[in-house]
N, C-alpha and C positions, 0 to 999 in steps of 0.2 A: 716681214719687214724688208724694204728695199734699202740697201746700203751700197752706195756707189761713190767712189772717190774719183772725181773728174779731174784730169790734168789738162789744163788749157794754157795757152800762151798768155803771157802777161801783156796787157794793153797799156799804153801810155795814158795816164790820167790827164785830161785836158781841163784846164781852168776855164770855166764858162763865164762869159761876160753877159750872156743873155740866155733865155730859154730856147732860142732857136739853135739848130745845129746843122752841119753839113753831113754828107754821107760818110765822111771819115770819122764822125763822132757818134756813130750808132752804138747803142748799148748791146752788150751780149745777153743781158737778162733784164726784163722789165716786170715789175709787180704792179698791177693796176687794179683800180676799183676796190680798194680795201679801206679799213680803218687802221692807218699806220701811225702809231704813237712813236715819236722820235726821241723824246726826252731831251730835245733841244729847245730851250725856252723861246728862241727867236722864230721857230717854226714848229710848234708842238705837235701838230697833227696834219697829215697830208693823205691824199688818196692813192698816190702812185709814186714809184721811184724807179730810177734807171741805174744799172750797174755796168761799169766798164772795167775790164780786168778784174782785180780783186777789191776794188773800192767803189763807193757810191758816186755816181756821176751827177745825178740831179734828183730833186724831190719836187713834187707839185701836184696839181690837179691831174686827173686822167687826161684831160684835153692837152695840157701842157706837155706831158710826158710822151704823148703820141709822136712828137717830133724826133724822139730818140729811137724809134722802132725802125729797124732796117730789115733787109731780106734775111739776114742770119740771126736776128734777135729772137730769143725765146721769150714769149709773153705768157705770164700766168695771170689769169683773171681770179683775183682773190675772192670775188663775190661777197665783199663786205667783211671778210674774215679779219680777225684782230691780229695785227702784226707789230712786233716790237724789236728792239735791238736784241741781238743774240744773247741768250741767257748765259751767265758766267757762274760756274760753280766756285763759290768763294773759299771753300775749305773742304778738301776731300783727299783721298789717297788713291791715286790713279791705278797703279798696278794691283793694289789690294782689292780694288773693285773688280778687276778681272780675275784675280785669284779666287775671290769669293764665289765665282761661277764654276770653279773647278774642284771645290771641296764640299764637305757637308754644310748645307745651309741650315743653321739652327735658329734662324730668326723667327720662324713660325711655330717652333716647338712650344706646346702649351704645358708641358710638364717634364720633369726629369725622366720619368718612365718612357716618354716619347723619344727623348734623346738616347736613352739606353737601347731602345728598339732600333733606332737608326744606325747606331754603331754596330749592333749585333748583326744587322743585315749586311753591312760592309765587311765585317770579319769573315763571314761565310764565303766571301768572294776574294779574300786576300790571302797572300802567302804568309806563313809565320814570319814574324820579324818586320813585316811591312808596316810602315807608319800610317795611321789614320788621323786625318786632321779635319777640323771644322771650325766654324765661327758663327757667332750671332746669338748665343744663349744669353738669357737675362732672367735671373731668378725672380725679379720683381714682376715679371710678365707671365709667370706660370699660374695655372689655375689652382695649383696646390703645391705645398712644399712637403717632401717626404719626411718620415720620422727619422730622427737621428741626425738632423742637420747641425752644423756648427756655423754660427754667425749667419744663419739663414741660407746656407748653401750645403748641399749633400756632401757626403764623404765619397772617396774614390772606390769603395768596396764593390758596389754593384756594377760599376764600370769595369773594374778589374776582373770581375767574375765573368762577364761576357767576352772580355778580350784579354785573356791571360798571356797570350803570346804576341800580341800586336800592341806596340806603344800607341797610346791615344793622346792627342793634344788638341783641346777644344778651347778656342779663344772666346772670351766674353764679348758681347756686342760692342762694348766701348773700346776693346783692344787693350784695356788697362788691367786685365786679369785673365787668367786661363785656368783650365782644369786638366789635370794629368792623371792617368791611371798608374798602377804600380809599375807596369812594364816601362812606361815613359820615365817615371822617376828613377827607376833602376838604371836605365840607359843614361840618364843625366848624372848619375852618381850622387844623388841627394838622399839623405836619410834624416831621421828625427834629430840627429846630432849636428846636421848642417846648420851653420848660423845664418840668420837673415842677411841678405846682401844690403849694402847701402841703398836706400830708396825703395826697398821691397820687403815682402813678407812671405814666408812659407807658413801658411796657416796650419795650426795644430789644434787637436782636441784637448780636453781636460787632462788626458793622460800623457800629453806631449807627443802623440802620434800625428804624422802628417795626414791631412785630410785630402790632399790632392789639389787644393785651391792655391794658386800662386798669384800674389798681388804685385803689380808693377814690375820692378826690375827682377823679381824672383822668376818671372817668366823666362828670363834669359838662360837659366840653367837648362831647361828643356829645349828651348829654341836652338841652343848651341848643339845639343845632342841630335836634334833633327837635321841641322846643317851638316853635321859630321856624317850622318847616314846618307846624305845626298852627294858625298864626295865621289861616289862611284859613277855619277853622271858625267858624261863627256861635255866639253865646252859647247859642242853643237846641240846637245840635248838641253843644256841649260839655256842657251840662246833661244831655242825653239819654244821652251816653256815661257820665257819672258815675252816673246812675240805673241804667243797665244793670249797671255794676260793683257797685253797692250791692245790687241785687236778686240777682245771681249769688252774691255773697258771703253774703248772708243765707240763701239756699237751701242753700248748701253747709254753712254752720254748723248750721242747724236739722236737716238730714239726719243730721248727726253728733252730735246731742244737745247742742249748744252753745246755752245760753240767754243768756249774757253774754260779752262779748268785750273784752279790753284791747287797744286799738289803740295800738301802740307808736310813735307819732310821725307827726303830720300838721301841715300849716300852718294858719294862721288861716283861710284861705279854705275849707279843707275842713271846719273846725269850723262855719263859716257854712252850708255845704251840709248837714251833719248836723243842724244846728238846724232847717233848713227841712224836712228829712225828718221830724224829730220833730214839728214843728208840724202836718204833714199826716197824722200817724199812720202813716208809712211806714218806721218803724224797728222791725221785728219782733224783732230781736236787741238786747238792751241793750248800749250802748257805754260803756266807760270810756276816755276819750281823753286821750292825752298830746300836748301841743303841742310841735312841733319847730320852733324858730326861733332866730336868733342873739340875742345879748344886747341889741342895739339894739331889735329888734322886740319882744322880751319886755318891755323897759322901757317901751316906748310903748303896748303893747296888752294886756298880760297882765291887768291889773286888771279890764278890762271883759269878760273871757271866762270868768269863773268861773261854772260851772253845776253844781249838785248836784241830781240827781234830776229833771232837766228832762224834760218830756214824759212824765209818769206814770212816772218812774224809768227812762226809756229812754236818757237821755244825761247823762253826768256828765263835766265838764271841770274838773279840779283838779290836774293834774300837768304837769310839763315833762319832756321827753326830750332829752338830748344824747348824742352818741357821742364817745368819746375814742380808739377804735382801730377796727381792721377785724376781719376774720374769720381764723380759723386756717387754713382751707382755701386761702385766696388769699394766704397769707403776710402778711396785714395785721394780725393780732393783735400788740399791742405787748408784747414780752417783755423780761425782765430780762437774759437771755442770748440769743445768736444761735440761729437755727433750726438744728436738726441737719442738715436737708437743704438749707439755703440759708445757709451760715455768714456770708455778707457782710451779712445782714439781721437786724435785731431787730424787724421789723414797722414799723408806721406810727402816729404820733401824729396822728390824723386831725383833731382839733380841739385847738387850743392849750390847755394846762392853765389858763392865766390866763383864757381865754374860758369854759371850763367852770366855773371858780370864780365868775366874775362872774355867770354864768347861775344858779348855785346860790344866790348871795346875793339875786338878784332874786326867785327862786322863794320863798325863805324869807321875804322881806319881804312878799310878797303872800299868804303862807300857802298856797302850792302845794307839793305833793309834788314831789320832784326825783328823776329816774331817769336813770341813765347806762348806755349800752351799753359794757361793758368785758369783753373776752374774754381777753386775755393777762395774765400775772401782774404785769407792770409796770403795765398799765392799771388793774387792780383795786387794786393798792397805792396808786397815785396818787389814785384816786377815794376810797378809804377814808380817805386822809390829808385830802382836802378835806372829806369828811363830818365827820370827827372834829374838825376845826378850826372847823366851823360849827355843830355840833350843840348844844353847851352842855348844860344839864341836861335839856332836853326831848327828847333823842334818841329815846326810845321812841315819843313822840307824833308825830314827823315821819314816820316810816315811809318814809324814803327807800330807794330800791331800786337794786340793780345788776342790769342786764339781762344775762343769760347767765352771768356768773361762771364761765366754763368752765375756765380754767386759773389756779390760785391758787398763790402761794408758801405752803408749809406754815405759815410764821409768821403769815400773814394770815387763815387760816381762822377762828380763834376770834374775830377782830375783828368779824365779822358779828353774832354773837350778843351780844357785849359792848356793841356800839354800837347794836344794834337795827336793823341794816341788813338789808333783805329780799333774799334770794337768789332772783331770778326766773330759774329755770332751765327748760330744755326737755329732757325725758328722752330723746326720740328722737334728739337731737343726739349723745348719747354713742355709741349703737350705729351711727348713720349715719357718724360721724367716726372711730370706733375703728380701722378698718383702716389709716388713714394718720396717726393721732395719734402713733404711735411714731416715724414718719419725721420728723414736724415737731419733736417734743420730745425724742426719745430715751427709752429705757425708764425711766430713773431719774426724770426730770421728769414723765413721763406718770403713773407710779404715785403719786408724792407730791403731785401737784397737779391732775390733770385730772378734772373731773366728780365732785367730792367731796361728793355730796349727803348721804349718811348722816352723814358727819363733821360737816358744817354743821348738820344737824338736831340731832345729839347735843350740839353746843356751844351750843345755844340759839337758833340762827337760825331765822327763819320761811322755809321753802322753798316756793316756789310752782311751778306747772307750766304748760306750754303747748307749742306746736309751732313758733312763729315762722313760721306760715303766711304766704306760700306758699313759704318756704324748705323746709319740710317739709309733707306733707299735713296738713290740719287734724284728721285722724282721732284722736280721743282714745283709742280702744281700742288702736291701734298704739302710741301714746305711753305709755299705761299699761303695756302689755306691756314696752316698752323700760325703763321705770322700775323695774319689779319683777323683771325677769329680767336685763337688760343682756346678753341673748343675741345673738350674731352669727349670720350666715347659715351659717357653717361649724360651728356648734355650740359654739364657745368662749364663755366668759363674760368680759366686760370688767370686770375688777376687781370681783368679786362682793360684796366687803365693803361696797361703796358703794351697793348696791341699797337702795331704800326698800321697806318692808313693804307688803303690800296695803293695809292701813288707812292708812298714811302717804301712799301714793300717791293714794288717794281723797281724803284731806284736802287734799293739795296742789292738787287740781284743783277743789276746792269751797270749803271754809271758809277755807283759807289765801289763795286768790285773792280771796275776798271781803274778808278782813282787809287785804290789800295794796292794796285800793281804798277802805278806810274804810267798807266796806259790810257788815260782819259782823252788824250789827243787822237787816238786811233780806234778806240772802242767805247762801248757803253751807251752811245747815242747814235742816231742815224743822221748823218750830215755829209754833204759833198766832201770827198777826200778821205773820209774815214773808211775803215775796212767794212766790206759788205757782209757782215755777220748778222744774220737775221733769223728770228724764230716766228713762225706763223702758228697761231692757235685757233682752235675751233670755236671758242667763245670769248667774249669780252670780259676778262677777269677784273676790269676796273668797275664794271656796272652790274654784272649779273648778281642775283641773290647768293648769299653765302653758300646755301645748300647745293648750288649748281657748280661751284668752283671745281670740286673734285672730279666732276665728269668731263672737264675740259681736256681736249686731246691736242697733241702736237701734230700739225699737218705737214710742216716743212721745217727742216733745219738747214740753213744756208751758211756756209763758211767761205769767206772770200769770194762770194758770187757763185760758188758751186753748190748745187743742191745735193747734200750728202745724206739726207733722209727725207723720204716722201711717204706719207702714210698711204697704204694701198686702199683704193676705193672699193 
């Protein structure tokens, strides 16, 4: 992979009164002879475009754009390749994406035994007491479930056996549950007598013994012990670790054609880190950051953290993120009725409703967007109720979001459009979750409320798209395929009427994501004066057969007119 961050002087954008230009108006980069989809209704498709500085100078035919080619202009012959506005990851976790490259990758594990073997191999190379961490396991994706499971998940004993002296902390793919061995639980000071924390659960067997599974806020016990163990690291070591995470995340994003990234929840300290990277010119991917903090912290600090277009439009901080429930896969989504496969549970209210409301009030007072993670139908209803009570007449301008909006009561679907609430969905979640959604919800609830994207769109809601990386791979091609086909591995289609069209799916990944960040004036479509963020693909994903979409490759990723990724030929 070629990964080059080009630093160039900023050229003054010239408003053009005609397609002709003088030698002073030459472009720094011209893309020519392509199929360029602009998502601008007044000029929907062109052959060529010219870039000056970090913005688009002009668009037109190949013949028209020739006038902008000067002696210093780089010209790329697209040879008919499919070119679109730079793809925007609508909901992900930037540093977690980088961190996932530094720990055990459990996403491909086909069984619990395979995970045990992976941990065992690391133990043999680790010092006693050294923590072993990983992420990505999902019990519903294993080929088999071992004997002696509790609520479909193994107990810690086999993990504790291979790692008696090393604490092991393995996060679920969703991030809403984790598994700990005995050494990790001991380090955290939790025992069978430890009460469940608010919004979380220490899962126990029939004898009351801890299984090692930690749901939602119960993860915090072990996470705190892990952080305590890291206190011996120097500030320089911690900074270097964060920089490695950021570099790995940026490389992964750019390789996949992502030019902007909505980071769905970080603390104030990480915002400080991002600002430092922006000051240094070390943020190649543009970040739209949501602050995750409790209402006390928000009240104390929020006003001083507002940033729009900081670092040449590489860092914007103008939104707040809270979570009100967990994930469907870990039985943490907050439901109106019990789980079909766990009748004693309706999921978890992970943050008190009053705390979410107070946070929303603080965000509104400081003119910050407010976004809430809500997956279950009860969680979504409660959040919509909060929004409706606080919106007033300016609802459309607030552009508050519900992150995920996976399972909705049919009565609440139209409320997104009528209130102007943005449905921030992740297409690949539907096909990834489909095999077990029926078990969680039952057929009737699954059909009436799960992953209702097309219905949301038709009722007037703005639907955006992303991957929730590292919950899922950041790959926008796989996500686009899931969005437009909803095809499962066995060939079946998961409620096909809720598929988005090819054009809708592309809009959800570009212009709609820009709108959801108040950035549609500078991103999301290709127009003169907008940022020159562009993705070039090997195939025309608007017209090729479904079965060819997944073989589409990213050829170029261009951010602000600089080619930051180019596929090696």
